N, C-alpha and C positions, 0 to 999 in steps of 0.2 A: 583449102581451109574453108569452113562454113562461114557464110556472111552473117549468120545469126548473131545479134548483139543483145537483144532483149526479148522477153516473152511476157505478154500481157494476158494473164490468165483470168477468166471470168467464171463465176459460178453460174450454172444453168438455172435461170429464174423464169424463163419462158420456154415453151416447147420449141424444139429446133430439129429439123430433119437433116440428117447427114447420111452418107453412104460409105460402106466399108467393104473391101474385097474380102470374101470368105469362101468357105466350102459350102456345099449343099446343106440344108438344115438337117437332113437325115444322116449326114456323114458323122461318124463317131468323133471326128476331130473338129467339128463345127465350133465348139467352145474355144478352141485355140485362137480364133479370130479376135477374142476379147482379152487376150494376154499381151502385154507389151513385150518388146524385145528384152527388157530388163527382167520381167516376170518369167520369161522363157529361158533365162540364163544365157542369152545371146550377147556377144560383145557389142559395145556401141560402135556406130559407124557414122561418118559424115557429121551432121548437126548433133547427133546423139553423143558424139565424142566431145563436142564443145560444151554442151549443156546437158547435164544428167537428167534434168526435167523432161527433155525431149525423149531420152532413152526410156523413160517411164510412161510415155504417152502412146496412144494409138493414132495412126494416121487415118483420117477420114476426109471425105470430100463433100462439097455442097452441090455437086453435080453427079448424077448417076452415070452419065456418059463418060466422065473423066475416070470414075471408078471402074467402069467396064473396060475402058481402054487399058488401064493398068492390069486388070484381071486377064485380059487377052495377051498382053505383052509378057506377063510373068505367070504362066499357068500353075506353077507350084504353089501359088497363093490360094488356089482353090477353084478358080474359074467362075465364081459366082459373085453377085453383089447383094449385100444386105442393106435394106432401107432401115434406118435406125432413127426412131423418134425420141430424141433425148428429152427427158422430162424433169421438171423441177423436183426438189425434195428427195433426190436420190444421191446427193453428194457429188454429182457430175460437174466437171469443169472443162472449159474449152478455151482455146487460143487460136487466133488466125495466124498460121505460120506457113512457111514454104511458098508454093506457087499460088496463083490467083484463086484456085478452088480448094486448096489444102487447109485442113484444120488439124490441130492436135487435141486429143480428147483424153481426159483422165477420169477413171471411175473403177469401181469394183466390177470384176468380170460378170458376176451373176446379175447385178443391176443393169449393166450394159446389155446383156443377153435378153433381159425382159423387155427392153426397148425395141427389139427387132420386130418390125411389122410385116416385112416381106423379104424373101430371098429369091433372086432370079438368076438364071444362067446368063453369063456375059457372052452373048452371041454377037456375030457380026463379022 
């Protein structure tokens, strides 16, 4: 059972850089990285099962290294890391959830995609 008991969601009011595992920018499925499991029609799992709000969020990290480790550990996620500069006035929301570097992020896929500043291969 998930240990999640509460989620404190904040509207993005200051720029914030986070990292998301993705495919290469020129991959036709790149945009899928900005769809939650809920939006993809995938069943909830773990904390998503306990709190629907987590099922509707994207997992991001405040460390590029942590995101790259995940990308290497789970290659089907795309093998790349997108740097995402979350900006105010786009309706984006964040919550510090999960492990020490983990964040949950809510936003419309197109707005999130416009915040991508770089995409690199997760090498190592």
